[in-house]
VOPAGU-2260 file (C-alpha; in pm, 1 decimal, decimal comma):
REM VOPAGU-2260
SITE   aa  ch    i         X         Y         Z
SITE  MET   A    0    1893,5   -1984,7     -66,1
SITE  PHE   A    1    1526,2   -1935,9    -150,4
SITE  PHE   A    2    1621,4   -1852,5    -508,8
SITE  GLU   A    3    1808,3   -2182,4    -537,7
SITE  LEU   A    4    1505,5   -2369,2    -409,4
SITE  LEU   A    5    1285,7   -2194,2    -664,4
SITE  VAL   A    6    1511,2   -2288,4    -952,8
SITE  ALA   A    7    1535,1   -2650,2    -839,4
SITE  ALA   A    8    1166,4   -2687,0    -762,5
SITE  VAL   A    9     904,8   -2817,9   -1002,8
SITE  THR   A   10     590,3   -2717,4    -817,8
SITE  THR   A   11     545,7   -2700,7    -442,8
SITE  LEU   A   12     214,4   -2645,7    -269,9
SITE  PRO   A   13     262,2   -2504,8      81,3
SITE  ALA   A   14      11,7   -2569,7     357,5
SITE  ASP   A   15    -126,6   -2218,4     303,4
SITE  GLY   A   16     -84,2   -1979,7      16,7
SITE  LEU   A   17       4,6   -2005,2    -348,5
SITE  PRO   A   18     203,8   -2289,8    -504,4
SITE  ILE   A   19     569,3   -2210,3    -569,7
SITE  LYS   A   20     717,7   -2245,7    -917,0
SITE  ALA   A   21    1053,0   -2171,6   -1076,3
SITE  PRO   A   22    1049,5   -1845,5   -1276,5
SITE  THR   A   23    1112,7   -2028,4   -1604,9
SITE  ALA   A   24     802,2   -2241,9   -1546,8
SITE  VAL   A   25     580,3   -1933,0   -1574,5
SITE  GLY   A   26     771,5   -1742,3   -1841,6
SITE  MET   A   27    1001,1   -1527,9   -1630,6
SITE  SER   A   28    1375,6   -1475,3   -1623,2
SITE  ALA   A   29    1536,5   -1578,3   -1295,3
SITE  ALA   A   30    1842,2   -1366,2   -1376,7
SITE  ARG   A   31    1633,4   -1051,8   -1419,8
SITE  LEU   A   32    1437,5   -1122,3   -1104,3
SITE  GLU   A   33    1766,3   -1111,7    -913,6
SITE  THR   A   34    1752,3    -733,6    -961,0
SITE  ILE   A   35    1485,2    -736,7    -689,1
SITE  ASP   A   36    1739,1    -849,8    -431,9
SITE  ARG   A   37    1976,5    -570,0    -523,7
SITE  VAL   A   38    1727,7    -283,1    -517,5
SITE  VAL   A   39    1550,8    -391,8    -196,8
SITE  GLN   A   40    1883,4    -449,1     -22,0
SITE  ARG   A   41    2007,0    -106,7    -130,9
SITE  GLY   A   42    1705,6      53,4      31,6
SITE  LEU   A   43    1773,8    -138,7     349,8
SITE  ASP   A   44    2146,8     -54,2     349,3
SITE  ALA   A   45    2061,5     314,0     300,2
SITE  GLY   A   46    1852,7     307,2     616,4
SITE  GLY   A   47    1515,6     342,3     447,2
SITE  TYR   A   48    1363,2      55,0     646,5
SITE  PRO   A   49    1490,6    -216,4     883,0
SITE  GLY   A   50    1332,5    -499,8     686,4
SITE  ALA   A   51    1108,9    -588,0     394,6
SITE  ALA   A   52     899,6    -873,4     259,0
SITE  VAL   A   53     863,8    -925,0    -116,3
SITE  VAL   A   54     641,1   -1160,3    -313,5
SITE  VAL   A   55     614,4   -1172,0    -692,2
SITE  GLY   A   56     367,6   -1408,3    -853,8
SITE  ARG   A   57     267,7   -1503,6   -1204,8
SITE  LYS   A   58      20,1   -1741,5   -1365,1
SITE  GLY   A   59    -115,1   -1867,9   -1035,6
SITE  ALA   A   60     215,1   -1927,7    -857,6
SITE  THR   A   61     470,7   -1752,2    -640,2
SITE  VAL   A   62     796,5   -1712,3    -830,9
SITE  TRP   A   63     993,5   -1485,5    -597,2
SITE  GLN   A   64     938,8   -1467,9    -222,8
SITE  LYS   A   65    1196,7   -1333,0      15,9
SITE  GLY   A   66    1245,1   -1152,2     344,4
SITE  PHE   A   67    1512,3    -885,8     388,8
SITE  GLY   A   68    1658,9    -754,0     711,4
SITE  HIS   A   69    1477,0    -763,5    1043,3
SITE  LEU   A   70    1157,0    -645,2    1206,9
SITE  GLY   A   71    1349,5    -369,8    1385,0
SITE  TRP   A   72    1696,7    -217,7    1396,8
SITE  THR   A   73    1827,0    -401,7    1702,3
SITE  PRO   A   74    2067,9    -692,9    1649,9
SITE  ASP   A   75    1836,9    -936,3    1828,0
SITE  SER   A   76    1531,1    -843,7    1622,3
SITE  PRO   A   77    1382,5   -1142,7    1434,0
SITE  ALA   A   78    1448,6   -1177,9    1061,6
SITE  VAL   A   79    1165,6   -1091,7     822,7
SITE  LEU   A   80     979,0   -1392,5     681,1
SITE  PRO   A   81     722,6   -1323,4     405,4
SITE  ASP   A   82     480,7   -1585,7     535,7
SITE  GLN   A   83     521,5   -1497,3     903,0
SITE  THR   A   84     606,3   -1130,7     951,4
SITE  ILE   A   85     293,9    -919,2     995,1
SITE  TYR   A   86     302,1    -559,1     876,4
SITE  ASP   A   87      72,4    -262,2     931,5
SITE  LEU   A   88     -76,0    -232,8     581,7
SITE  ALA   A   89    -180,7     133,0     624,5
SITE  SER   A   90    -374,4     257,1     318,1
SITE  LEU   A   91    -378,2     -87,0     156,9
SITE  THR   A   92    -676,3    -117,1     393,1
SITE  LYS   A   93    -867,7      99,9     145,8
SITE  VAL   A   94    -847,9    -163,5    -129,1
SITE  ILE   A   95    -779,8    -498,0      39,0
SITE  GLY   A   96   -1052,1    -419,3     292,0
SITE  THR   A   97   -1302,7    -140,9     229,1
SITE  THR   A   98   -1316,7    -153,9    -151,3
SITE  THR   A   99   -1339,1    -533,6    -154,1
SITE  ALA   A  100   -1631,0    -520,7      89,6
SITE  ALA   A  101   -1800,2    -266,1    -136,8
SITE  MET   A  102   -1746,8    -498,5    -435,7
SITE  ILE   A  103   -1916,0    -787,6    -258,0
SITE  LEU   A  104   -2213,6    -576,9    -155,5
SITE  PHE   A  105   -2239,2    -434,9    -507,6
SITE  ASP   A  106   -2252,8    -792,0    -640,2
SITE  GLU   A  107   -2534,3    -871,3    -400,2
SITE  GLY   A  108   -2734,0    -562,9    -494,6
SITE  LYS   A  109   -2700,6    -419,6    -144,2
SITE  LEU   A  110   -2481,4    -129,2    -254,3
SITE  VAL   A  111   -2567,6      94,6    -550,6
SITE  LEU   A  112   -2277,0     300,3    -680,8
SITE  ASP   A  113   -2483,6     600,0    -790,9
SITE  GLU   A  114   -2698,4     603,0    -478,0
SITE  LYS   A  115   -2655,4     896,5    -242,6
SITE  VAL   A  116   -2440,1     826,7      62,3
SITE  THR   A  117   -2716,9     959,9     285,6
SITE  HIS   A  118   -2936,4     668,9     176,9
SITE  TYR   A  119   -2705,6     441,8     376,4
SITE  LEU   A  120   -2568,1     693,9     623,9
SITE  PRO   A  121   -2823,9     965,3     709,4
SITE  GLY   A  122   -2590,0    1127,7     961,2
SITE  PHE   A  123   -2360,0    1236,0     677,1
SITE  GLY   A  124   -2610,5    1472,4     513,1
SITE  GLY   A  125   -2653,6    1847,2     504,8
SITE  GLY   A  126   -2607,2    2092,4     219,8
SITE  GLU   A  127   -2411,8    1960,8     -77,4
SITE  LYS   A  128   -2320,8    1650,7     121,5
SITE  ASP   A  129   -2670,1    1529,3      30,2
SITE  LEU   A  130   -2544,0    1505,6    -329,8
SITE  VAL   A  131   -2241,8    1280,5    -266,6
SITE  THR   A  132   -2267,4     931,0    -416,7
SITE  VAL   A  133   -2098,0     603,9    -325,8
SITE  ARG   A  134   -1916,6     614,2    -660,5
SITE  GLU   A  135   -1768,5     955,3    -577,8
SITE  LEU   A  136   -1633,3     822,0    -249,1
SITE  LEU   A  137   -1459,0     541,5    -438,4
SITE  GLU   A  138   -1318,4     785,3    -694,9
SITE  HIS   A  139   -1202,4    1036,0    -428,3
SITE  ARG   A  140   -1429,2    1297,7    -588,3
SITE  SER   A  141   -1672,8    1345,7    -300,8
SITE  GLY   A  142   -1567,3    1698,1    -208,7
SITE  LEU   A  143   -1422,9    1585,3     124,5
SITE  PRO   A  144   -1077,5    1711,7     225,1
SITE  ALA   A  145    -778,1    1479,3     250,5
SITE  GLY   A  146    -812,9    1443,6     626,3
SITE  ARG   A  147    -819,9    1614,3     963,5
SITE  ASP   A  148    -646,6    1555,9    1295,1
SITE  LEU   A  149    -914,5    1352,8    1467,6
SITE  TRP   A  150    -666,0    1238,1    1728,8
SITE  ARG   A  151    -614,0    1595,4    1851,1
SITE  HIS   A  152    -980,8    1657,7    1924,8
SITE  ALA   A  153   -1160,9    1327,3    1983,4
SITE  HIS   A  154   -1163,6    1155,0    2321,9
SITE  SER   A  155   -1340,2     840,4    2203,8
SITE  PRO   A  156   -1407,6     650,8    1878,8
SITE  GLU   A  157   -1760,7     787,0    1885,1
SITE  GLU   A  158   -1637,6    1146,1    1898,8
SITE  ALA   A  159   -1389,3    1075,8    1619,5
SITE  ARG   A  160   -1664,0     929,0    1403,3
SITE  GLN   A  161   -1882,9    1234,3    1458,3
SITE  LEU   A  162   -1598,7    1464,6    1359,5
SITE  VAL   A  163   -1568,6    1277,7    1029,9
SITE  LEU   A  164   -1942,9    1291,8     966,5
SITE  ASP   A  165   -1949,1    1664,4    1044,3
SITE  THR   A  166   -1657,0    1753,8     817,4
SITE  PRO   A  167   -1768,3    2010,4     555,6
SITE  LEU   A  168   -1694,7    1960,7     187,1
SITE  GLU   A  169   -1411,1    2155,1      23,1
SITE  TYR   A  170   -1550,0    2150,9    -329,7
SITE  HIS   A  171   -1865,2    2057,3    -519,6
SITE  PRO   A  172   -1903,3    1676,2    -539,7
SITE  GLY   A  173   -1773,7    1540,2    -869,8
SITE  HIS   A  174   -1595,9    1866,6    -962,2
SITE  GLY   A  175   -1252,4    1787,0    -823,8
SITE  GLN   A  176   -1039,8    1502,4    -694,9
SITE  VAL   A  177    -861,0    1492,9    -359,6
SITE  TYR   A  178    -727,5    1167,2    -218,8
SITE  SER   A  179    -925,4    1146,9     104,2
SITE  ASP   A  180    -889,4     928,0     409,9
SITE  LEU   A  181   -1216,6    1073,7     534,5
SITE  GLY   A  182   -1394,9     954,5     222,0
SITE  ALA   A  183   -1265,8     603,3     283,9
SITE  ASP   A  184   -1391,6     620,1     642,3
SITE  ILE   A  185   -1737,7     725,5     523,0
SITE  LEU   A  186   -1730,9     439,9     270,8
SITE  GLY   A  187   -1644,7     198,0     550,7
SITE  TRP   A  188   -1953,8     305,5     743,1
SITE  VAL   A  189   -2165,7     280,6     428,6
SITE  VAL   A  190   -2042,4     -78,4     397,3
SITE  GLU   A  191   -2136,1    -148,5     757,4
SITE  ALA   A  192   -2485,3      -7,8     704,9
SITE  ALA   A  193   -2539,1    -208,5     384,9
SITE  ALA   A  194   -2394,3    -528,1     534,1
SITE  GLY   A  195   -2562,2    -496,2     871,5
SITE  MET   A  196   -2239,6    -575,0    1057,4
SITE  PRO   A  197   -1904,1    -416,1    1148,9
SITE  LEU   A  198   -1645,4    -380,9     873,9
SITE  ASP   A  199   -1385,8    -601,4    1044,8
SITE  ARG   A  200   -1629,7    -885,3    1099,5
SITE  PHE   A  201   -1766,1    -864,5     744,1
SITE  LEU   A  202   -1417,9    -885,8     595,0
SITE  ALA   A  203   -1316,0   -1171,8     821,2
SITE  ASP   A  204   -1630,6   -1370,1     735,9
SITE  ARG   A  205   -1649,5   -1294,3     363,8
SITE  VAL   A  206   -1288,0   -1244,9     251,2
SITE  PHE   A  207   -1003,6   -1337,0     482,3
SITE  THR   A  208   -1131,6   -1664,2     630,2
SITE  PRO   A  209   -1259,8   -1808,2     298,3
SITE  LEU   A  210    -925,6   -1726,5     131,8
SITE  GLY   A  211    -718,2   -1871,0     415,3
SITE  MET   A  212    -564,8   -1531,3     491,7
SITE  HIS   A  213    -525,2   -1624,9     856,0
SITE  ASP   A  214    -277,9   -1348,3     941,7
SITE  THR   A  215    -482,6   -1063,2     795,9
SITE  GLY   A  216    -722,8    -851,8     997,7
SITE  PHE   A  217    -776,8    -553,5    1224,3
SITE  ARG   A  218    -655,6    -521,5    1582,9
SITE  PRO   A  219    -426,3    -825,9    1599,7
SITE  SER   A  220    -419,1   -1015,6    1927,3
SITE  ASP   A  221    -137,6    -970,4    2177,1
SITE  SER   A  222     -21,7   -1325,3    2106,8
SITE  LEU   A  223      91,1   -1213,9    1759,6
SITE  VAL   A  224     298,5    -913,7    1866,6
SITE  TYR   A  225     627,3   -1103,8    1838,4
SITE  ARG   A  226     560,1   -1142,3    1463,2
SITE  ILE   A  227     447,0    -783,2    1402,8
SITE  ALA   A  228     690,8    -526,6    1267,0
SITE  PRO   A  229     703,0    -216,1    1489,9
SITE  THR   A  230     620,7     125,4    1348,2
SITE  GLU   A  231     639,5     466,4    1518,8
SITE  VAL   A  232     890,7     506,1    1801,9
SITE  SER   A  233     763,2     837,8    1943,3
SITE  PRO   A  234     404,7     889,8    1828,9
SITE  PRO   A  235     156,3    1138,7    1974,8
SITE  ARG   A  236      -0,9     862,5    2183,1
SITE  GLY   A  237     316,8     859,6    2393,3
SITE  TYR   A  238     468,6     512,0    2353,5
SITE  PRO   A  239     631,8     299,9    2079,1
SITE  VAL   A  240     376,6     138,1    1849,9
SITE  ARG   A  241     376,6    -231,8    1773,6
SITE  GLY   A  242      61,2    -428,6    1709,2
SITE  GLU   A  243    -154,7    -115,1    1712,5
SITE  VAL   A  244    -241,6      74,6    1398,1
SITE  HIS   A  245      22,8     335,4    1317,2
SITE  ASP   A  246    -219,7     591,3    1174,0
SITE  GLU   A  247    -329,5     821,2    1457,0
SITE  ASN   A  248    -673,3     888,8    1310,8
SITE  ALA   A  249    -745,3     517,9    1263,1
SITE  PHE   A  250    -633,8     467,7    1622,2
SITE  ALA   A  251    -869,9     745,1    1734,1
SITE  LEU   A  252   -1150,9     562,4    1551,7
SITE  GLY   A  253   -1083,3     248,7    1755,4
SITE  GLY   A  254    -838,2      69,2    1527,4
SITE  VAL   A  255   -1094,8     -24,0    1262,3
SITE  ALA   A  256   -1133,5     236,7     988,5
SITE  GLY   A  257   -1206,4     248,0     619,4
SITE  HIS   A  258    -873,7     413,4     544,8
SITE  ALA   A  259    -630,0     219,2     766,6
SITE  GLY   A  260    -604,9     -48,1    1033,2
SITE  LEU   A  261    -543,5    -375,4     850,4
SITE  PHE   A  262    -242,6    -591,9     932,8
SITE  GLY   A  263    -120,3    -882,7     724,3
SITE  THR   A  264     165,2   -1081,9     571,9
SITE  ALA   A  265     302,1   -1064,2     218,7
SITE  SER   A  266     201,4   -1426,5     161,2
SITE  ASP   A  267    -158,2   -1351,6     258,6
SITE  LEU   A  268    -168,4   -1060,0      16,6
SITE  ALA   A  269     -35,5   -1288,4    -257,7
SITE  VAL   A  270    -346,5   -1503,2    -219,2
SITE  PHE   A  271    -564,6   -1193,3    -239,3
SITE  ALA   A  272    -383,7   -1071,1    -551,9
SITE  GLN   A  273    -427,8   -1408,0    -720,0
SITE  MET   A  274    -797,5   -1404,4    -636,3
SITE  MET   A  275    -824,8   -1070,8    -817,4
SITE  LEU   A  276    -629,5   -1202,0   -1117,9
SITE  ASN   A  277    -859,7   -1504,4   -1125,1
SITE  GLY   A  278   -1160,2   -1275,5   -1162,2
SITE  GLY   A  279   -1273,9   -1294,2    -800,2
SITE  THR   A  280   -1220,0   -1662,8    -722,2
SITE  TYR   A  281    -945,7   -1867,5    -556,7
SITE  ASP   A  282    -911,9   -2237,0    -481,7
SITE  GLY   A  283   -1276,6   -2303,0    -560,4
SITE  VAL   A  284   -1405,1   -2012,2    -349,0
SITE  ARG   A  285   -1570,7   -1717,2    -520,5
SITE  ILE   A  286   -1537,1   -1388,2    -335,1
SITE  VAL   A  287   -1673,4   -1151,7    -598,8
SITE  GLY   A  288   -1790,7   -1165,7    -960,0
SITE  ASP   A  289   -1542,9   -1131,8   -1245,5
SITE  SER   A  290   -1742,1    -846,9   -1404,3
SITE  THR   A  291   -1726,1    -661,0   -1073,2
SITE  VAL   A  292   -1348,7    -706,0   -1055,3
SITE  HIS   A  293   -1322,1    -555,9   -1402,7
SITE  LEU   A  294   -1556,9    -267,1   -1319,6
SITE  PHE   A  295   -1379,4    -168,3    -999,1
SITE  THR   A  296   -1025,4    -194,3   -1141,1
SITE  ALA   A  297   -1079,7     -10,7   -1472,6
SITE  ARG   A  298    -983,0     356,0   -1498,0
SITE  ALA   A  299   -1274,2     569,9   -1377,9
SITE  ALA   A  300   -1146,4     923,2   -1304,2
SITE  GLY   A  301    -795,3    1055,2   -1355,4
SITE  ASP   A  302    -549,5     796,3   -1226,8
SITE  ARG   A  303    -821,9     632,6   -1019,7
SITE  ALA   A  304   -1032,5     324,4   -1065,2
SITE  LEU   A  305   -1305,6     255,9    -806,2
SITE  GLY   A  306   -1103,0     249,6    -486,7
SITE  TRP   A  307    -789,6     135,6    -668,8
SITE  GLU   A  308    -518,6     336,5    -843,5
SITE  VAL   A  309    -423,3     262,5   -1202,9
SITE  ALA   A  310     -59,6     220,6   -1303,8
SITE  ASP   A  311      40,4     557,6   -1448,9
SITE  GLY   A  312     408,5     536,1   -1368,8
SITE  THR   A  313     352,2     700,2   -1030,0
SITE  HIS   A  314     314,1     584,4    -668,7
SITE  GLY   A  315     545,1     288,8    -711,4
SITE  ALA   A  316     398,7     150,3   -1034,5
SITE  GLY   A  317     726,3     188,6   -1225,2
SITE  ASN   A  318     745,2     234,3   -1601,4
SITE  TYR   A  319     668,1    -108,3   -1744,1
SITE  LEU   A  320     338,8    -232,4   -1600,1
SITE  SER   A  321      56,5    -254,6   -1851,5
SITE  GLY   A  322    -225,1      -4,7   -1890,6
SITE  SER   A  323    -464,4    -243,3   -1719,4
SITE  ALA   A  324    -250,1    -272,3   -1404,6
SITE  TYR   A  325    -389,5    -144,6   -1075,7
SITE  GLY   A  326    -273,3    -124,7    -716,3
SITE  HIS   A  327    -222,5      93,6    -411,5
SITE  THR   A  328      39,1     207,3    -161,8
SITE  GLY   A  329      47,1     255,6     213,1
SITE  PHE   A  330     218,5     521,6     425,4
SITE  THR   A  331     403,2     267,3     640,8
SITE  GLY   A  332     594,7     150,7     332,2
SITE  THR   A  333     361,6    -100,6     169,9
SITE  SER   A  334     242,7    -154,1    -186,6
SITE  ILE   A  335      60,0    -398,6    -410,0
SITE  TRP   A  336      43,5    -391,6    -791,3
SITE  ILE   A  337    -158,9    -634,6   -1000,0
SITE  ASP   A  338    -111,2    -661,7   -1378,3
SITE  PRO   A  339    -385,0    -862,7   -1553,6
SITE  ASP   A  340    -211,4    -845,1   -1893,7
SITE  ARG   A  341      96,1   -1015,2   -1750,9
SITE  GLN   A  342    -105,1   -1229,9   -1506,6
SITE  MET   A  343     138,7   -1099,7   -1246,2
SITE  PHE   A  344     141,6    -926,8    -907,7
SITE  VAL   A  345     411,6    -752,5    -704,4
SITE  ILE   A  346     391,2    -703,5    -326,8
SITE  LEU   A  347     625,2    -507,0    -100,9
SITE  LEU   A  348     578,3    -469,0     273,3
SITE  THR   A  349     809,4    -262,0     493,5
SITE  ASN   A  350     793,4     -53,6     810,8
SITE  ARG   A  351     983,0     246,9     679,5
SITE  VAL   A  352     819,7     462,8     951,6
SITE  HIS   A  353    1015,3     275,3    1219,3
SITE  ALA   A  354    1301,1     511,8    1309,0
SITE  ALA   A  355    1431,5     520,4     952,1
SITE  ARG   A  356    1799,6     602,1     932,7
SITE  ALA   A  357    1788,1     750,5     583,7
SITE  LYS   A  358    1735,0    1125,8     574,7
SITE  ARG   A  359    1452,4    1086,5     321,0
SITE  PRO   A  360    1292,4     745,4     375,2
SITE  ALA   A  361     987,7     847,5     168,9
SITE  LYS   A  362    1214,7     891,2    -132,8
SITE  VAL   A  363    1385,3     558,1     -64,4
SITE  ILE   A  364    1059,7     363,0     -50,7
SITE  ALA   A  365     922,6     543,0    -358,0
SITE  ASP   A  366    1223,9     441,4    -566,4
SITE  VAL   A  367    1236,1      85,8    -435,1
SITE  ARG   A  368     864,1      36,7    -502,8
SITE  ALA   A  369     905,5     152,8    -862,2
SITE  ASP   A  370    1220,4     -53,9    -914,7
SITE  LEU   A  371    1047,5    -363,9    -782,0
SITE  ALA   A  372     756,2    -321,2   -1023,4
SITE  ASP   A  373     997,1    -260,0   -1310,4
SITE  ALA   A  374    1217,3    -559,3   -1227,8
SITE  ALA   A  375     917,0    -791,6   -1215,6
SITE  ALA   A  376     771,7    -662,5   -1543,4
SITE  LEU   A  377    1108,4    -676,3   -1717,4
SITE  ALA   A  378    1151,0   -1039,0   -1607,6
SITE  VAL   A  379     853,3   -1156,5   -1815,7
SITE  THR   A  380     981,3   -1343,8   -2120,6
SITE  ASP   A  381     660,3   -1395,8   -2320,3
SITE  ALA   A  382     722,9   -1287,4   -2679,7
SITE  ASN   A  383     445,6   -1027,1   -2679,7
SITE  LEU   A  384     549,3    -879,6   -2343,2
SITE  ALA   A  385     927,5    -916,1   -2329,6
SITE  VAL   A  386    1151,3    -607,4   -2314,2
SITE  ALA   A  387    1479,0    -667,8   -2493,8
SITE  GLU   A  388    1715,2    -461,0   -2282,4
SITE  MET   A  389    1738,4    -402,6   -1909,9
SITE  PRO   A  390    1801,3     -45,0   -1791,4
SITE  VAL   A  391    2166,7      40,5   -1736,9
SITE  SER   A  392    2081,2     130,9   -1377,8
SITE  PHE   A  393    1778,0     137,4   -1152,8
SITE  ARG   A  394    1662,0     417,6    -924,2
SITE  ALA   A  395    1807,0     238,0    -622,1
SITE  ASP   A  396    2146,1     221,9    -792,2
SITE  ARG   A  397    2146,1     599,6    -829,7
SITE  ALA   A  398    1986,7     672,6    -489,6
SITE  VAL   A  399    1913,7    1031,1    -587,9
SITE  GLY   A  400    1784,8    1232,0    -293,1
SITE  TRP   A  401    1797,7     945,4     -43,9
SITE  ASN   A  402    2042,4    1120,2     183,5
SITE  ARG   A  403    2176,0    1473,6     187,3
SITE  ALA   A  404    2463,7    1536,7     -52,1
SITE  VAL   A  405    2813,9    1552,2      94,2
SITE  ARG   A  406    3116,0    1763,3       5,8
SITE  VAL   A  407    3476,6    1782,4     107,8
SITE  ALA   A  408    3561,2    2097,6     302,9
SITE  ARG   A  409    3820,8    2323,4     136,4
SITE  SER   A  410    4041,6    2336,0     443,3
SITE  ALA   A  411    4044,4    1957,5     456,3
SITE  ARG   A  412    4137,2    1934,3      88,6
SITE  ARG   A  413    4428,4    2174,4     141,2
SITE  LYS   A  414    4554,6    1958,9     426,2
SITE  GLY   A  415    4496,1    1636,8     237,8
SITE  ILE   A  416    4226,5    1533,9     484,4
SITE  VAL   A  417    3910,5    1386,1     337,1
SITE  ARG   A  418    3609,6    1465,3     553,5
SITE  GLN   A  419    3241,5    1444,0     467,2
SITE  THR   A  420    3012,9    1720,0     584,6
SITE  ALA   A  421    2647,9    1783,1     517,1
SITE  THR   A  422    2588,3    2038,5     243,7
SITE  PRO   A  423    2426,9    2341,2     408,4
SITE  LYS   A  424    2094,1    2465,7     280,8
SITE  SER   A  425    2114,7    2777,7      69,5
SITE  LYS   A  426    1991,2    3090,2     242,8
SITE  SER   A  427    1865,0    3222,4     -87,2
SITE  LYS   A  428    1646,1    2916,3    -127,1
SITE  LYS   A  429    1486,6    2987,8     205,6
SITE  LYS   A  430    1399,2    3339,4      96,1
SITE  THR   A  431    1257,2    3239,1    -240,8
SITE  ALA   A  432    1069,3    2927,3    -135,9
SITE  ALA   A  433     733,7    2907,6    -310,0
SITE  LYS   A  434     415,0    2921,9    -110,2
SITE  PRO   A  435     222,0    2595,2     -84,3
SITE  ALA   A  436     -24,4    2553,3    -368,4
SITE  VAL   A  437    -392,2    2503,4    -307,8
SITE  VAL   A  438    -466,8    2157,9    -441,8
SITE  LYS   A  439    -810,3    2074,6    -574,2
SITE  LYS   A  440    -740,3    1778,8    -800,9
SITE  SER   A  441    -454,5    1605,8    -632,6
SITE  LYS   A  442    -379,5    1334,1    -381,2
SITE  ALA   A  443     -83,1    1529,8    -256,3
SITE  THR   A  444    -282,6    1684,1      24,0
SITE  SER   A  445    -289,4    1355,6     215,1
SITE  LYS   A  446      12,6    1274,8     425,6
SITE  LYS   A  447     -93,9     925,2     519,1
SITE  LYS   A  448      -9,7     763,3     189,5
């Protein structure tokens, strides 16, 4: 239905958000974009998530916007609407929130990338921690570990904060790379010190309100719960989570943290993505300078820009985004990819942590993310960007590793009875399983991704 409206439409400007245009109006193939429906629906049918919101935009307009499934698994759960359903954005907080705040303060000369963190946050110092710079926090090269279980030890946000500040480094600053939630938390407090106000208030005043992102923010009010997709069913805090941040450490920090805590809709994120593509401005409002956007989104260290990831064919970037593309993913099943060369963005929001029925929901969401990015890139018809042939099949069509393989028991075959049983794990595999590797230059140490 929405696809038909897109094809028939010329240009529609909704009350909030980007204008809507037909794919052909911005150089995209509507037929190829239909692949999005298939791959997202396959993930839903496999039990990877109860619902999803997708927005694809190009050249200043939304060209594909659709909700799939429902907020939860129950029959009476509301249907997902991209401009209404609010998702826990998880680690997208790092870029939509914390990194963007750092960009603004950098523009204003209040935040110096090569300044020591202790200049802004004296309580962080001691030993080699005195050497850590703001830039190294953004590049995940600070020496901090991936994370720690704050929620197990802290009895208040203040105690949780102190645990983060007291965390010792695992390696010499700048001599390794570990994707670190703790580093993002420290960066959030650096932002607060430089801005002279709490992170949530700064972002509301300087980013979300000016852009009209009215459904984006920390600690959503109770009046919005009916629009918020639920997450964990049996978390450590002892009750189903809906409208509270899913991440236990962010919850321990009071719900506002540099690494997690933001909630928002896919339509709101589309506005943000367009602002970034526009070089820091949207609808006559400048959020950040265009040179700063370029600086923070260019490759800086490994597969990292400053705060952002670069599209290296991993973490949901697919195989076809350009070398200048950047984005991020979130543990709850969220992702955003922005491709300046194609003037295009791709947003996927799900709550795959909500009682997923697939045996390996992390594998489902990884494949669907990548397929979505590929389908959008392959739909571009510009002569210098077009790809002649579509893949014979997408990851979601193959569904490799989504659910445990099945086999037909021999006794059933002899009797002519077809029965599916789970393939047992090999005992030999258990005996020869490799020991976990010590990771020094990898993001793999962080679970909340």
